[in-house]
C-alpha atoms as one frame of an Amber mdcrd trajectory, in Angstrom:
protein
 -86.904 -33.764 181.132 -87.966 -30.203 180.383 -85.387 -27.462 180.059 -85.254
 -24.983 182.925 -82.819 -22.570 184.558 -81.292 -25.359 186.658 -80.482 -27.801
 183.855 -79.869 -25.569 180.822 -76.200 -26.612 180.613 -77.242 -30.240 180.050
 -79.639 -29.422 177.212 -79.455 -28.711 173.523 -79.211 -24.975 172.830 -80.116
 -25.124 169.138 -83.509 -23.550 168.597 -83.421 -21.319 171.674 -83.718 -17.564
 171.327 -80.799 -15.720 172.886 -79.355 -12.292 173.476 -75.858 -11.221 174.454
 -76.118  -9.590 177.863 -72.426  -8.882 178.471 -69.351  -9.137 176.293 -65.689
  -8.216 176.122 -66.568  -6.816 172.661 -68.931  -3.840 173.034 -70.166  -4.280
 169.440 -71.779  -7.588 170.442 -73.928  -6.208 173.286 -77.629  -6.639 172.615
 -77.149  -8.885 169.578 -79.994 -11.373 169.525 -81.356 -14.216 167.455 -82.011
 -17.937 167.448 -79.233 -20.489 167.926 -78.886 -22.507 164.701 -75.595 -24.313
 165.342 -73.068 -24.901 168.099 -69.417 -25.914 168.107 -66.928 -26.330 170.935
 -66.096 -22.616 171.089 -68.843 -20.886 169.100 -72.572 -20.358 168.884 -74.033
 -19.598 165.462 -77.189 -17.496 165.593 -79.603 -16.323 162.941 -80.442 -12.678
 163.530 -83.729 -10.942 162.732 -82.215  -9.814 159.411 -81.671 -13.497 158.487
 -77.879 -13.114 158.829 -75.839 -15.779 160.548 -73.381 -14.574 163.177 -70.669
 -16.672 164.810 -70.173 -15.731 168.445 -67.414 -16.972 170.724 -68.718 -18.585
 173.895 -65.783 -17.441 176.025 -65.914 -13.825 177.112 -69.659 -13.429 176.580
 -72.705 -13.771 178.791 -75.831 -15.079 177.078 -79.466 -14.628 178.023 -81.472
 -17.592 176.745 -85.248 -17.502 176.481 -86.782 -20.835 177.390 -90.056 -22.099
 175.936 -91.952 -21.001 179.034 -90.831 -17.386 178.550 -88.280 -17.610 181.364
 -84.992 -15.830 180.632 -81.801 -17.453 181.913 -78.384 -15.761 182.062 -75.428
 -18.096 181.378 -71.723 -17.234 181.284 -70.311 -18.463 178.006 -67.211 -19.817
 179.722 -69.453 -22.481 181.272 -70.616 -23.518 177.780 -67.134 -24.045 176.307
 -67.000 -27.717 175.344 -68.347 -29.875 172.594 -72.152 -29.947 172.806 -72.275
 -33.729 173.037 -69.790 -33.717 175.933 -71.534 -30.882 177.791 -74.874 -32.693
 177.613 -73.349 -35.804 179.237 -72.097 -33.902 182.315
């Protein structure tokens, strides 16, 4: 099954490019990079400067770029769970 805007919550996020579209922390707005790791409460991204940033899922809205160039906005609160459990839902 290919990833699309309707099933993104049931897919692996590692490898997707993302940007923070809204955040409770104004310093995070516009931060972008590729997802390199995911935990229950955090996404780890590698920025363009090759730095790794840990970003809380809760309180942020992410814009993921899918392989087809489609951009999908996802509230981080919907992502809070262990990746293996979220994929099973």
